[in-house]
C-alpha positions in Angstrom: 119.5 182.4 -19.1 116.7 180.0 -19.8 116.4 178.7 -23.4 113.5 176.6 -24.7 113.5 175.2 -28.2 110.0 175.6 -29.7 110.5 174.3 -33.2 113.2 172.8 -35.5 113.2 172.7 -39.3 114.9 169.4 -40.2 114.7 166.4 -42.4 114.7 166.3 -46.2 114.1 169.7 -47.7 112.8 170.0 -51.2 113.5 173.2 -53.0 111.9 174.6 -56.1 115.0 176.0 -57.9 115.1 178.6 -60.7 114.9 175.9 -63.4 111.6 174.8 -62.1 113.0 171.4 -61.1 112.7 170.1 -57.5 116.1 169.2 -56.0 116.4 166.9 -53.0 118.6 168.1 -50.1 121.3 165.6 -51.3 121.6 167.6 -54.5 122.4 170.9 -52.7 125.8 172.4 -52.2 126.5 173.9 -48.9 128.8 176.8 -48.3 129.0 180.4 -47.1 128.3 183.6 -49.1 128.9 187.3 -48.6 125.3 188.4 -48.6 124.5 192.2 -48.7 122.3 193.4 -45.8 119.4 194.2 -48.2 119.5 190.6 -49.6 120.1 189.0 -46.2 117.0 190.7 -44.7 114.8 190.6 -47.8 112.8 187.5 -46.7 113.1 188.1 -42.9 110.2 190.6 -42.7 111.5 194.2 -42.8 109.2 196.3 -45.1 112.1 198.6 -46.2 115.5 197.8 -47.6 118.3 197.5 -45.0 121.4 199.5 -45.9 125.1 198.9 -45.5 126.9 200.7 -42.6 129.4 203.5 -43.3 132.0 204.2 -40.6 134.6 207.0 -40.4 136.4 205.4 -37.4 139.8 203.9 -38.0 139.2 200.2 -37.3 135.9 199.3 -35.5 134.3 198.5 -38.9 136.7 195.6 -39.3 137.3 194.6 -35.7 136.2 191.0 -35.5 135.4 191.3 -31.8 132.7 193.8 -32.8 131.6 192.8 -36.3 132.3 189.1 -36.5 130.4 187.4 -39.3 130.3 190.4 -41.6 132.3 191.5 -44.7 133.5 195.0 -45.4 135.6 197.2 -47.6 137.9 200.1 -46.7 137.2 203.6 -48.1 139.5 204.6 -51.0 139.9 208.3 -50.3 139.6 208.7 -46.5 139.6 206.9 -43.2 137.1 204.3 -42.3 135.2 201.7 -44.2 131.8 200.1 -45.0 130.2 197.1 -43.5 128.5 195.6 -46.5 126.6 192.6 -45.2 126.8 189.2 -43.6 128.9 186.0 -44.3 126.3 183.3 -43.8 125.8 179.6 -44.6 123.8 178.9 -47.8 122.4 175.9 -49.8 122.4 176.1 -53.6 122.2 173.8 -56.5 125.2 173.2 -58.6 123.4 174.6 -61.7 122.4 177.8 -59.9 125.9 178.2 -58.5 127.3 177.8 -62.0 124.8 180.3 -63.4 126.2 183.0 -61.0 129.6 182.6 -62.5 132.2 184.9 -60.9 129.5 186.9 -59.2 128.9 184.0 -56.7 129.0 186.2 -53.5 132.4 184.7 -52.6 130.9 181.2 -52.3 133.1 179.0 -50.1 132.2 175.3 -49.8 131.5 173.7 -46.5 132.3 170.0 -45.8 129.0 169.3 -44.2 125.5 170.7 -44.0 125.4 173.6 -41.5 122.9 173.9 -38.6 121.1 176.7 -40.4 121.3 178.3 -43.8 119.6 180.4 -46.5 118.3 178.7 -49.6 119.7 180.4 -52.7 117.8 180.4 -56.0 118.9 182.1 -59.3 116.7 183.6 -62.0 118.0 185.5 -64.9 121.4 185.6 -63.3 120.1 187.2 -60.1 120.2 185.4 -56.7 117.5 185.4 -54.1 118.0 184.4 -50.5 115.3 182.7 -48.5 114.5 183.2 -44.8 116.8 181.2 -42.6 116.2 177.4 -42.5 117.1 176.3 -39.0 116.2 176.4 -35.4 113.6 178.7 -33.8 114.0 179.1 -30.0 113.1 181.5 -27.2 115.2 182.8 -24.3 114.8 184.9 -21.3 116.9 188.0 -20.4 116.5 191.4 -19.0 116.0 194.1 -21.6 116.0 197.8 -20.7 115.2 200.8 -23.0 116.6 204.3 -22.9 115.9 207.3 -25.0 119.2 208.9 -24.2 122.1 207.3 -26.1 125.3 208.5 -27.9 124.4 206.1 -30.7 120.8 207.1 -31.7 117.4 207.9 -30.5 116.8 204.7 -28.7 119.0 202.0 -27.1 118.1 198.6 -25.7 120.5 196.8 -23.4 120.0 193.1 -23.3 121.7 191.5 -20.3 123.2 188.0 -20.3 123.7 187.8 -24.1 127.5 188.1 -23.5 128.2 189.3 -27.1 131.9 189.6 -26.7 135.0 188.8 -28.8 133.0 187.9 -31.9 130.4 185.6 -30.4 127.6 185.4 -27.8 125.7 182.8 -25.8 123.4 182.5 -28.7 126.2 182.1 -31.3 127.7 184.6 -33.7 125.1 187.3 -34.3 124.4 187.8 -38.1 121.5 190.2 -37.6 118.7 191.3 -35.2 115.0 191.8 -35.9 112.8 194.1 -33.9 109.1 193.3 -34.1 106.5 195.8 -33.0 102.9 195.4 -31.8 101.5 196.4 -35.2 103.4 193.5 -36.9 106.1 195.7 -38.4 109.7 194.2 -38.5 113.0 196.2 -38.6 116.4 194.8 -39.4 119.5 196.0 -37.5 123.1 196.1 -38.7 126.4 195.7 -37.0 128.3 198.6 -35.4 125.7 201.3 -36.0 122.9 199.2 -34.5 124.4 196.1 -32.9 127.2 196.8 -30.4 128.1 194.0 -28.0 124.9 193.6 -25.8 123.4 196.9 -26.8 121.0 197.7 -29.7 120.7 201.3 -30.8 119.1 203.1 -33.8 118.0 206.5 -35.0 114.5 207.5 -36.0 115.6 210.8 -37.4 115.9 213.1 -34.3 119.5 212.3 -33.4 121.2 211.9 -36.8 125.0 211.9 -35.8 126.4 209.5 -33.3 129.1 210.2 -30.7 132.1 209.6 -33.0 130.7 211.9 -35.7 129.3 209.1 -38.0 126.0 210.0 -39.8 123.2 207.7 -38.7 120.8 206.1 -41.3 117.3 206.4 -40.0 114.8 206.2 -43.0 114.0 202.5 -42.3 113.3 203.2 -38.6 111.5 206.6 -38.9 108.0 205.2 -38.2 109.0 203.3 -35.0 108.3 206.1 -32.6 105.1 205.5 -30.5 105.2 201.8 -31.2 105.9 198.9 -28.7 108.6 196.4 -29.4 107.1 193.0 -28.6 110.1 190.8 -29.7 113.8 190.9 -30.3 115.0 188.1 -32.5 118.7 187.3 -32.9 119.8 185.6 -36.2 122.8 183.3 -35.7 124.4 180.3 -37.4 121.9 178.1 -35.7 118.7 180.1 -36.6 116.4 182.4 -34.7 116.5 183.2 -31.0 113.6 185.3 -29.8 113.2 187.4 -26.6 109.6 188.5 -25.9 109.5 192.1 -24.7 107.1 195.0 -24.1 109.1 198.1 -24.7 107.2 201.2 -25.6 109.2 203.8 -27.7 108.2 207.2 -26.4 107.8 209.8 -29.2 110.9 212.0 -29.6 111.0 215.5 -31.1 113.5 218.3 -31.8 113.3 220.8 -29.0 115.3 223.1 -26.7 115.0 223.1 -23.0 116.9 225.5 -20.7 116.9 226.3 -17.0 119.0 229.4 -16.4 122.2 229.1 -14.4 122.0 231.6 -11.5 123.5 232.2 -8.0 122.2 229.8 -5.5 121.1 232.7 -3.3 118.7 233.9 -6.0 116.1 231.2 -5.2 114.6 231.3 -8.7 115.7 230.4 -12.2 113.9 231.0 -15.5 112.7 228.0 -17.7 112.7 228.3 -21.5 111.1 225.6 -23.6 110.8 225.5 -27.4 109.5 222.9 -29.8 107.4 220.9 -27.2 104.1 219.4 -28.5 101.0 221.2 -27.2 99.8 218.0 -25.5 103.1 217.4 -23.6 102.0 217.2 -20.0 105.0 218.8 -18.3 106.4 217.3 -15.1 109.8 218.2 -13.6 112.4 216.3 -11.5 115.7 217.7 -10.2 117.8 215.3 -8.1 119.1 216.9 -4.9 117.0 220.1 -5.1 113.9 221.2 -3.2 111.9 223.1 -5.8 108.5 224.1 -7.3 107.6 225.1 -10.8 105.1 227.8 -11.7 104.8 228.5 -15.4 108.3 229.4 -16.6 109.9 229.8 -13.2 111.7 227.2 -11.1 111.8 228.3 -7.4 114.2 226.5 -5.0 115.1 226.7 -1.3 118.2 225.8 0.7 120.2 225.0 -2.4 123.9 224.2 -2.5 126.0 225.5 -5.3 126.8 223.0 -8.1 125.6 221.4 -11.3 122.1 220.0 -11.4 120.4 217.6 -13.9 116.7 218.2 -14.6 114.4 215.6 -16.2 111.3 217.0 -18.0 108.7 214.3 -18.4 105.4 213.9 -20.1 103.0 212.8 -17.4 100.8 211.0 -20.0 103.7 208.8 -21.0 103.3 209.4 -24.7 106.5 211.5 -25.3 110.1 210.9 -24.3 111.8 212.6 -21.4 113.9 215.7 -22.1 117.1 216.3 -20.1 118.8 219.6 -19.4 121.3 220.8 -16.8 122.0 224.1 -15.0 124.5 225.5 -12.5 123.8 227.2 -9.2 126.8 229.3 -8.2 128.4 230.8 -5.2 131.3 233.2 -4.6 132.3 231.5 -1.4 135.0 228.9 -1.4 134.2 226.0 1.1 137.5 224.1 0.5 141.1 224.6 1.5 144.3 222.7 1.0 146.1 221.0 3.9 149.7 220.4 2.8 150.5 218.2 5.8 147.5 215.9 5.1 148.0 216.1 1.3 144.2 216.7 1.1 141.5 219.2 0.5 139.6 220.0 3.7 136.7 222.2 4.7 137.7 225.8 4.8 137.5 227.5 8.2 133.9 228.2 9.1 132.7 226.4 5.9 129.6 224.2 6.0 130.5 220.5 5.7 127.7 220.0 3.2 129.0 222.8 1.0 132.5 221.2 1.2 131.0 217.8 0.2 129.2 219.5 -2.7 132.4 221.1 -3.9 134.1 217.7 -4.0 131.2 216.2 -5.8 131.3 219.0 -8.4 135.0 218.8 -9.3 135.2 218.8 -13.1 139.0 219.1 -13.7 142.3 219.6 -12.1 145.2 221.6 -13.6 148.8 220.8 -12.8 151.3 223.4 -14.1 148.7 224.6 -16.6 148.0 221.0 -17.9 144.3 220.2 -17.4 143.1 216.8 -16.5 139.4 215.9 -16.6 138.0 214.4 -13.3 135.4 212.2 -15.0 134.6 210.7 -18.3 136.8 209.0 -20.8 140.5 209.6 -20.1 139.8 210.9 -16.7 142.6 211.2 -14.2 141.8 211.0 -10.4 144.3 213.5 -9.0 141.8 214.4 -6.2 139.8 211.5 -4.9 136.1 211.6 -3.7 137.3 212.4 -0.1 139.5 215.2 -1.2 142.9 213.5 -0.9 145.6 214.3 -3.4 147.1 211.2 -5.0 150.9 211.6 -5.3 150.9 208.5 -7.6 148.4 210.0 -10.1 149.4 209.1 -13.7 148.1 209.2 -17.2 148.0 206.2 -19.4 148.2 206.3 -23.2 147.8 203.4 -25.6 146.1 200.0 -24.8 147.2 196.5 -23.9 150.8 195.8 -24.6 151.2 199.3 -26.0 150.0 201.1 -22.9 152.4 203.6 -21.4 151.9 205.1 -17.9 153.4 208.5 -17.1 153.4 209.8 -13.5 152.1 213.4 -13.2 154.4 214.2 -10.2 157.5 212.4 -11.6 160.0 215.1 -10.6 160.9 216.9 -7.4 159.8 220.5 -7.1 156.7 222.7 -6.9 153.5 221.9 -8.8 150.9 224.7 -9.2 147.5 223.0 -8.9 144.1 224.4 -9.6 140.9 222.5 -8.8 137.8 223.5 -10.8 134.3 222.7 -9.6 131.0 223.6 -11.2 129.4 226.6 -9.4 132.4 227.3 -7.1 135.5 229.6 -7.4 138.6 227.8 -8.5 140.9 226.6 -5.7 144.6 227.0 -6.3 147.6 225.8 -4.2 151.1 224.5 -4.5 152.1 220.9 -4.0 155.8 220.3 -3.3 157.5 217.0 -4.1 160.7 216.6 -2.1 
């Protein structure tokens, strides 16, 4: 990562405080305050108020490896909690701190002036927080955008930030600003928007994330169709900005279906609803030779299995739409070789069809207990070459609490069924001596 400092705010700072008197830097008290997101971002550029984050998960909202530098509160009546804002250094006069009384945002004194801070002024008992007084720097990193995310409508992955275990190469991240080509600024919050090296948010199309938490999107709703020109990280040393050019393709609510049919049919119906009239349709299906004519997808020499289709707007204005479909067969290209402890190609089966069967395995059942072959919690009972793993095991818990339980722990017969998309289930008996 290359980092170049372009400016530094330093030296004596004179502040016009609420009393109208100018205080020299020596008259300021330095400390930290628990600053609500709305107040923290108020002078940082966002046009709309930035909300707190509500989470229904058990502990991520208070996990310091994920949300370091924030403050939060547990829900009273159910699981989860709220991330309310940021614990950040401040500078304030003694008179203004006194004027806040007990509502002093949990002010905690620091022994020396911090590298960066927000100036706090008080008028009629209400505190205002300035933009950050501190370093402004630029850095270089790879940033990639996707419109398919479990956590919102858009996700940006920024490589080399190394935001792990409560800090990053830039420092502890207090917030992130996204600036677009029209000059608009958007503030992101921890957990819902800032997750390790990833930034994600909803513009109102995807409104619930993968864990079931509702996504707030009002402050980001007008971002679609804009280009992000800068990503600025706010840390305990100030601003760190990455220049970007990331266009946000327009998303919309729609349905897209390609019918699942036998591979021998050669054609599948396409059904699209909710697409804009000026969406210039273009199709891609990995591993399939096909053409599209209107609402019909025609294919040749197709193997059975699950296929992913990408529907794109050739003009580049709108976001891609993803859908999947299954081409099926009644023929079973796999068999079990008990001596080799492996699946093998069935007699007279095509090797390509056997390879496709292995590629499309979704789950394996052992004595009626089903184990997913991919995804979170997957158990690899059958490997990519077809071999059965006698040492296959499931692991529950994490770290020191992890418990590993072998699937084939006892001697005897095990009834195994292998399920693969588009193919008949393959059942056999595995005997442990």
